[in-house]
N, C-alpha and C positions, 0 to 999 in steps of 0.2 A: 673536466677533462684539464687530462698527465700525460703528454704525451712527443715524440719528437717530431710526428709528422702535423704538420702544421692546417696543411694541406686540410687531409682530412677532417682532422679535429674539425676546419672549421666545414666542410660537408652536411659531419655530424651534428653539430652545437644547429647548423643552418633547421638540418631535416630535422630536429627535435626543437629549433624555433614552431616552427610550422604548423605542430601537430595542435590541436585544437585544445583547451587544455582550461579547467575549473579552477585553478594555486598559476603564480604569477611564481617565473621563473629566471632562475641566474644562472646563466652558464658561464665558466671564467678560463678560459681558453691557457692554458703553462706547458712552455716543454720538463722542466722538472721541476721539487721542490727543495728549499722551501720558496713560498709564495714575499720576498718585497717584504718586510715591515715597513716601511713607510706610510702603508696603503692600510694602516689593518685596523683602524677606525674607523676606515663607505668599506668594510666585505663586509658584505651578511653573513650571513650566519649556515656553513659548510651543511649541506644537509646528504652528498656523498660525493665521492673521487671516485674517477673513474681509471685507470691506470691506460690511459693505452701504448698496447709497443708491436708492431710488423716483427710478423713469424721471419721473415727472408734480410731481421739484419738483430744482430748479436748486441748493435750500442740499443738502438731501441729499447733492447730486454736488461742490456747494465744500463741504462738512465733510470728505469723505473727501480733496477732493483740498491743503488743511491737512494732514486728520491726518498724510498720507503724507510726510507731513521726516520724520518724527521716528518715522520707523518704520527700523531697521539694511537695511545693502545686503544682509549677507548672507540675510535670507529671503524676498527676492526668484527668491533661486533657489529654489523647486519649496514654498517658502512665503508663501504672500497668490493669493488671489483674490476678483473681484470679482462680490460676488453683486446683478444687477440684478435689480428686485421691479419687479411694477404693470406688465408684462405685457400683461397681458388686459385691458387702459387704455390702446394707445400709441396713437389718437386725443387722447387727453389729456396727452400728453407735451409735459414742455418740454426736455429734456435728447433735444438729436439723437443717435443711431444711431452716427454715426461718432465721437463725443466718448464715445462710453460704448470702441470699439472702440480708439480712440489712446491711453489710460489703461490701455488692457489690451497694447498694442505699447511704450507706453511702461515702464513697469514690467514686462513680460516674464512677465502675470501671466493665470491664464485669466480669461472674462467671463461667466458664467454666468445665465440669465435665466431669469426664474421670476415665478408668480404664487401667494404664499404662502397666499392668501387661503383661496382653498383645499385642501379637507387634503388629499387624495391628491397631487396636486403637493407641497408641504407636507413630506406624510415620504417621496417620493421625491426629493426636499435634504432633504431632512435622511439617509437613507442614500448620497448619493451625497456629503456634503462628508463625514459617521461614514469614509466607504470613503478616499475622500481622506485623510482626518489619520489615520489607518492607517498612508497613505506615508510620513505626514513624521513621523508617528513611529519613524520603520520598523521596524515594524512584518509591514510583507510586506520577502523571502525576499529579493533581489533586484533589488530595485523603489527605485529611487531616489526622493527627494521632483522633484532636477532630470529624473532624464528622465520619468516622470510629467509633470512641467508643462511637456513637450516634447511629451509628444503631444495635450494637451487642447489645444493650440495650433493657428489657425486654418491 
């Protein structure tokens, strides 16, 4: 989970870890990319990158845009998604929705909108991300990350 709001990242990670799974999950929280290289040898395989940004913070969008340069192009074949938080407060939006959709189009990655402050939405978002992760990690026979990503596009 990459994003500037560490509090929401932590809450989402906790919700994901509380869900019952038949596979092992490790969640790494980062404010930006690249990740520090000194721990590369200890880092598990990365199956999904979720870029989180707050719709009311232009800084969070700029942070994500800067981080995208450090992602291997192969990840944009179904292993990246953008998670837009704060959509319950669209009146206070600092980011144009068209900019959000453009980002998803440019990087061929799905865009999810949610309000992580609400427990029910946070749990539903955690479940959705876990299902995406399960597909991206290759645990769903007959469904590839690229195929799934194509289905999630507009």
